C-alpha positions in Angstrom: 49.2 37.3 16.7 49.3 35.1 13.6 51.9 35.5 10.9 50.2 36.0 7.5 50.9 33.5 4.9 50.9 35.1 1.5 51.8 31.8 -0.3 49.9 28.6 -0.9 48.8 26.5 2.0 51.8 24.8 3.6 51.5 21.3 4.9 54.0 19.4 7.0 54.4 15.7 7.7 56.2 15.1 11.0 57.9 11.8 10.9 59.6 11.0 14.1 59.2 9.9 17.7 57.7 12.6 20.0 60.2 15.1 21.6 59.9 18.3 23.5 61.0 20.3 20.4 58.7 18.5 18.1 55.7 19.1 20.4 56.4 22.9 20.5 56.7 23.0 16.7 53.4 21.2 16.3 51.8 23.7 18.7 53.2 26.5 16.6 51.6 24.9 13.5 48.3 25.0 15.3 48.6 28.6 16.1 49.6 29.4 12.5 46.9 27.3 10.9 49.5 25.2 9.2 48.1 21.8 8.3 50.1 18.8 9.5 50.2 15.1 10.2 52.3 13.6 13.0 53.2 10.0 12.1 54.7 8.0 15.0 57.2 5.5 13.5 56.3 1.9 14.5 58.6 0.0 16.8 58.2 -3.2 14.7 57.3 -4.2 11.1 59.1 -5.0 7.9 60.8 -2.3 5.9 58.3 -2.8 3.1 55.3 -2.3 5.5 56.8 0.8 7.1 57.6 2.4 3.7 54.2 1.5 2.3 52.5 3.3 5.2 54.6 6.4 4.8 54.1 6.4 1.1 50.3 6.2 1.5 50.4 9.1 3.9 52.5 11.2 1.5 50.2 10.3 -1.5 47.0 11.3 0.3 48.3 14.3 2.3 50.7 15.7 -0.2 52.9 17.6 2.3 55.2 20.4 1.4 58.0 18.5 3.1 58.7 15.8 5.7 60.1 17.1 9.0 62.2 15.2 11.5 64.2 16.1 14.6 67.8 14.7 14.7 67.0 12.4 11.7 64.7 10.4 14.0 62.2 8.4 11.9 64.7 8.1 9.1 66.4 4.6 8.9 70.2 4.4 8.9 70.2 2.3 5.7 68.6 5.0 3.7 65.3 3.3 2.6 63.2 6.2 3.8 65.3 8.8 2.0 65.2 6.7 -1.2 61.4 6.9 -0.9 61.4 10.6 -0.5 63.5 10.9 -3.7 61.2 8.6 -5.6 58.2 10.7 -4.6 60.1 14.0 -5.1 59.3 15.1 -1.5 61.6 17.5 0.3 63.2 16.5 3.6 63.9 18.8 6.5 65.8 17.7 9.6 66.4 20.0 12.6 69.4 19.0 14.8 68.9 19.9 18.5 71.8 17.6 19.5 75.3 17.5 18.2 75.0 15.9 14.7 78.5 14.4 15.1 76.9 12.0 17.6 74.2 11.0 15.2 75.2 11.0 11.5 78.3 8.8 11.7 76.1 5.6 11.9 74.0 6.5 8.8 74.8 5.1 5.4 72.7 7.7 3.7 72.0 11.1 5.2 70.3 13.3 2.6 68.2 13.5 -0.6 68.5 15.9 -3.5 66.0 18.2 -1.7 67.2 18.4 1.8 67.3 21.3 4.3 69.3 20.9 7.5 68.7 23.1 10.5 71.0 23.2 13.5 70.3 24.8 16.9 74.1 25.4 17.3 75.9 27.7 14.8 79.1 25.8 15.6 77.9 22.8 13.7 77.4 24.6 10.4 80.9 24.0 9.0 80.8 20.3 9.9 77.4 19.9 8.2 78.5 21.7 5.0 82.1 20.6 4.7 82.2 17.1 6.1 78.6 15.9 5.5 78.3 17.8 2.2 74.8 19.2 2.9 74.1 21.9 0.4 71.3 23.7 2.4 72.2 24.4 6.0 70.6 27.0 8.3 71.0 28.1 11.9 67.7 27.7 13.8 68.0 28.2 17.6 65.6 26.8 20.1 62.6 29.0 21.2 59.6 29.0 23.5 55.9 28.2 23.5 55.2 31.5 25.2 51.6 30.9 25.9 52.1 27.6 27.6 55.1 28.7 29.8 53.5 32.1 30.7 50.5 30.2 32.2 52.7 28.2 34.6 51.5 28.1 38.2 53.5 27.6 41.4 53.3 24.4 43.4 53.8 24.6 47.2 55.9 21.4 47.4 58.3 22.7 44.8 58.8 26.3 46.1 62.5 27.1 46.6 65.1 29.8 46.4 67.2 28.2 43.7 66.8 25.1 41.6 68.5 23.1 38.9 66.7 20.7 36.6 68.8 18.2 34.6 70.2 14.7 34.5 73.4 13.9 36.3 74.6 12.1 33.2 76.1 9.2 35.2 73.7 6.6 33.8 74.1 8.0 30.2 77.9 7.7 30.3 77.7 4.1 31.4 75.1 3.3 28.8 77.1 4.8 25.9 80.4 3.2 27.0 78.6 -0.2 27.0 77.3 0.4 23.5 80.8 1.4 22.3 82.1 -2.0 23.3 85.5 -0.7 24.4 87.6 -3.0 26.7 88.2 -2.2 30.3 91.9 -1.8 29.5 91.2 0.7 26.8 88.9 2.6 29.1 91.8 3.4 31.5 92.7 6.4 29.2 89.0 7.6 29.1 89.4 10.2 31.9 92.4 11.7 30.1 90.5 11.9 26.8 87.6 13.7 28.6 90.1 16.2 30.1 91.5 17.1 26.7 88.1 17.4 25.3 87.0 19.8 28.1 90.1 21.9 27.6 90.1 22.1 23.8 86.5 21.4 22.9 87.9 19.4 19.9 84.9 18.3 17.8 86.9 16.3 15.3 86.9 12.8 16.8 90.0 11.7 14.9 92.0 14.8 15.9 91.0 14.3 19.5 92.2 10.7 19.5 95.5 11.5 17.9 96.5 12.7 21.4 96.1 9.0 22.6 97.8 6.6 20.2 97.4 3.8 22.7 93.6 3.7 21.9 93.4 5.4 18.5 93.8 2.2 16.5 91.3 0.3 18.7 88.6 3.0 18.2 89.3 3.3 14.5 88.3 -0.4 14.1 84.9 0.2 15.7 81.7 0.6 13.6 80.3 4.0 13.0 77.6 3.5 15.6 80.2 2.3 18.2 82.5 5.3 17.5 79.4 7.6 17.9 78.6 5.9 21.2 82.2 6.4 22.4 82.2 10.1 21.4 78.9 10.6 23.0 80.2 9.0 26.2 83.1 11.5 26.1 80.8 14.5 25.8 78.4 13.2 28.4 81.3 12.7 30.9 82.5 16.2 30.2 79.0 17.5 30.9 78.8 15.4 34.1 82.1 16.9 35.4 81.3 20.5 34.4 77.7 20.3 35.6 78.7 18.7 39.0 81.3 21.4 39.6 78.6 24.0 39.1 75.8 22.3 41.0 78.0 21.6 44.0 78.0 25.4 44.5 74.2 25.2 45.1 74.4 22.7 48.0 75.3 25.3 50.7 72.6 27.5 49.3 70.0 24.8 50.0 69.4 24.2 46.3 66.7 22.0 45.0 67.9 19.5 42.3 65.4 17.9 39.9 66.8 14.9 38.1 67.8 11.2 38.1 69.0 9.4 41.2 72.6 9.7 40.1 72.6 13.1 41.9 72.3 11.2 45.2 75.6 9.5 44.5 77.4 12.5 43.2 76.4 15.2 45.7 77.2 15.3 49.4 75.0 13.2 51.7 73.6 16.2 53.6 70.2 17.7 54.3 71.5 21.1 52.9 70.1 20.3 49.4 66.8 18.8 48.4 66.4 16.0 45.8 63.4 15.8 43.5 62.8 13.0 40.9 62.7 13.8 37.2 59.7 16.0 36.0 57.8 15.9 32.8 58.7 18.7 30.4 55.1 19.6 29.4 53.2 18.7 32.6 55.6 19.7 35.4 58.6 21.7 34.3 56.8 25.0 33.8 55.6 24.8 37.5 59.1 24.0 38.7 60.3 27.2 37.1 57.4 29.2 38.4 58.0 27.8 41.9 61.8 28.7 41.8 62.9 32.3 42.7 66.1 31.5 40.8 66.5 29.0 38.1 70.1 27.9 37.6 71.5 26.8 34.2 74.5 25.0 33.0 75.1 24.2 29.3 75.8 20.7 28.0 79.3 20.2 26.8 78.1 18.8 23.5 77.2 22.4 22.6 79.7 24.5 20.8 78.1 28.0 21.0 74.4 27.4 21.4 72.0 28.0 24.3 69.5 25.4 25.7 65.7 25.6 26.1 65.9 26.8 29.7 67.2 30.2 28.6 63.8 31.0 27.1 61.5 28.8 29.2 62.5 29.9 32.7 62.0 33.7 32.4 58.6 33.3 30.6 57.4 31.1 33.5 58.4 33.9 35.8 61.7 32.6 37.2 64.9 34.6 37.5 67.6 32.9 35.4 71.3 32.7 36.2 73.2 30.9 33.4 76.7 30.1 32.3 78.1 32.0 29.3 77.9 30.8 25.8 78.9 32.5 22.5 75.4 32.8 21.2 73.6 33.9 24.4 74.2 37.6 23.9 72.4 37.4 20.5 69.2 36.3 22.2 69.2 38.2 25.5 71.2 41.2 26.6 73.7 40.1 29.3 73.3 42.0 32.5 69.8 43.4 31.6 67.8 40.4 30.3 69.9 37.5 31.7 72.6 37.2 34.3 75.7 35.0 33.6 78.7 33.5 35.3 81.9 32.5 33.6 83.4 30.4 36.4 81.7 28.2 39.0 83.3 30.2 41.9 81.1 33.2 41.0 77.9 31.2 41.5 77.4 31.5 45.3 77.8 35.3 45.4 75.6 35.8 42.4 72.8 33.7 43.8 73.0 35.4 47.3 73.0 38.9 45.8 70.1 38.3 43.5 68.0 36.6 46.2 68.3 39.9 48.1 67.5 42.0 45.1 63.8 41.5 44.5 63.1 44.6 42.4 66.2 44.0 40.3 65.1 40.4 39.6 61.7 41.6 38.5 63.2 44.1 36.1 65.4 41.4 34.5 62.5 39.0 34.2 60.2 41.5 32.6 62.9 42.6 30.1 63.6 39.0 29.2 59.9 38.2 28.7 59.4 41.2 26.4 62.4 40.3 24.3 61.5 36.6 24.1 57.9 37.3 23.1 59.1 39.7 20.3 61.9 37.4 18.9 62.0 33.9 20.2 58.6 32.3 20.1 58.3 29.0 18.2 55.8 30.5 15.8 58.7 32.8 14.6 61.2 29.9 14.4 58.7 28.0 12.3 58.2 30.9 9.9 62.0 31.3 9.6 62.3 27.6 8.7 59.5 27.8 6.2 61.0 30.9 4.5 64.3 29.1 4.2 62.7 26.0 2.8 60.9 28.0 0.2 64.1 29.7 -0.8 66.2 26.6 -1.1 64.0 23.5 -1.6 60.6 24.5 -2.9 
């Protein structure tokens, strides 16, 4: 079903590197007959060359606005945003990661005609009050219903319960290296992570006030280095929380799809099965379709939002068990369209009970698919974004 467009033809210039969200939005454009150009930002070239190429595209294509995900494709010095202002082109950026981890290293973050979307409602106050964005909207993730509903099972992936996700161990090490914090200062890192997990304090300065022995050192880091350190804290928190939950799947013969860090973190036993990372578009739908139960844990960078798996897994035909988040009940009815746990100790009994309850699983999956089709397709997300753009920036 196509959403009728009563206004003039809308055209979008996607300016970014390719990501799973961007691909789904582009597919939604195709379904809605919205004209678009995707411009992959070059990895090399002078500022003048890059700006000239984008300027030529804007001049010939005349888009309604330029769209990015997480400000990707927009340089941190602000040259690209200056160009948008010169050409009077609106700028739309959709954050599907915590903007606190991104914007701190930018010298310029907005233009006079900027619309910011965030998948996590918990970021709105930060974006409005601390970043001074005038136009901010909440836009949750969604699903490419047609693509996921066509997922087929693969014999080699068939399992009772699976989890797909990175262990975060490599990402933590990478971010700490970028932060440039000394080994001595890192001795307090586990304590900082513990406080973050307890309080979910998003204000970096407030968080570090609990640790005066490192507060001064971190305050002298560049914006990019501070962002890397905060990212490392959130990644480590996710690692610890995720590991605590995934460990419950080991005695249940869970199948884990992800990086090799899982081999170091999980017990060395044949009770669980390791699979290497899978491609989001080519493989992940089949992983869901091949799993009787798909298990979900939410990243600790998220304040109240839900991740992509909440929508993708049921549409692919898998029964979803997820941790609780504040926004989850807005999208799916808890107990009827999605099953949740609030503590890792609940996981084994939930998985065992629902593995035995085939008819119950089918009812929940069908109810979830019906709700997701009606309310959470990316075509609907795109239309919501376009309506807000026309209201605020047209």
